[in-house]
Structures are given as C-alpha cells and as structure tokens.
N, C-alpha and C positions, 0 to 999 in steps of 0.2 A: 504494500500500500504506500508506504512512505517513499520508496524508490519511484513508483509511478507518479505520485503527486509531485515529487521533485522534478522528474523528467518533463512533466506537463507545465512546469513553471508556476505551480500553485503553492509550493511549500519549499522549505529548506530542511533537510534532515539534521537532527542533532542526536547524538548517542546518549541514551538515558543513563548508561553506566558512567559516563564522564560527569553527568550532572550529579549522580549519587556520590561520586568520588570527590565532588567539590571543585572540579576544574574551573578555575576562574574564567578562562575564555568562553567556556560553554555556559556558565551561569550568566555571564554578560550577554551572550547571544540570546538567552531566554528572556533576560530583562529588556533587551532592545526589540524583541520580536513584536510585530503588529498583533499577532495572535499566536498563542501556544496551543497547538493541536496535539493531544496525547492519544496515541493508539495503543490500547491494551489488548493483549491476546485473549485473556480469559477474565472471568468475573472477579477474580481476586484483585484486579486493578494495580498490578505491580508498578507499571510505568507511571500511573497517576500518583501513587504513594511516593515514588522517587521525587516527583516535582513538589508534592505537598511537603515532604520532609526537608527539601531544600529551600522552602519558603517561596517557591516560584508560583506564579498564577497559572491557572489552567482556563483557557478561554473556551475550549471544546474538548470533550473526550468521548471515546467510543470503545466499546468492548466488542471486538470483531467476532468472537466465538458465537455470539447470538445470531450471526448472519451467515455462518458457514455450514455446509453440509458436514455432518459428523463423519470423519474418516479415521481409520485406525493408524494412519501414518501422518507425517507432518506435511504431506502434499496438499497445497491449496491450489485449487483450479483458477486459472487466469480469469475466467468469467466472474468468479467470486471477487477476485482482487479488483477488477474493473468496476463491479457493482458497488463495492464498499467505498472505493476511491470516489466514485461519483456521488455517493451518499454524503461523504465527508465534505466534498466541494460545495454541495447544496446546503447542508445543514450548518456548516461552519461559515458559510457565505464567503468562500475564498474566490 
C-alpha cells in the first residue's frame, strides 16, 4: 500500500521502526508532514501505537486486515492493494 501510494505521488513512506527508535530525522518528517497516514496490518494497531508512543499525531489510520481476503500465507493480491490504496486516497483526502 505505502509503496503504491508513494509511487502515485500521494504519500511519502516513513519507516515506523525508525520512529519507534526515536530517529530525529524521521520524527521531524512526521512533524512536518501535511498528514500522517498510518497503515496497520492487523487490529492490534502496532504502527499507530508507535506514533502514539512517540507523541506524533495521526491524521488517518487504517487496519488493512479488515479488507483482505483471509489467506494462510502473507501473499496479498494486487487487486486488494489497489483497492485499499484507493480507499486511503479517498478517505484521507490525499
């Protein structure tokens, strides 16, 4: 999702691990962002918790597992990626 949104020119990716590690350049990026869009894989919201713990704002968040067909592997179908990316663009008003 985030790669597709970046390639479409709708977003810029930022590694949540670097935010969790307190990387100043990445925290500054989050501060300067017009909107912080957080993409969580599952309902436990790990990516959102990283931003919350770092004191960064979340302008839009999504839990993508709600919208994916359940599969026993980590394979996500490109149709699902495109559908969720379009949903993020519309709902987050990118």
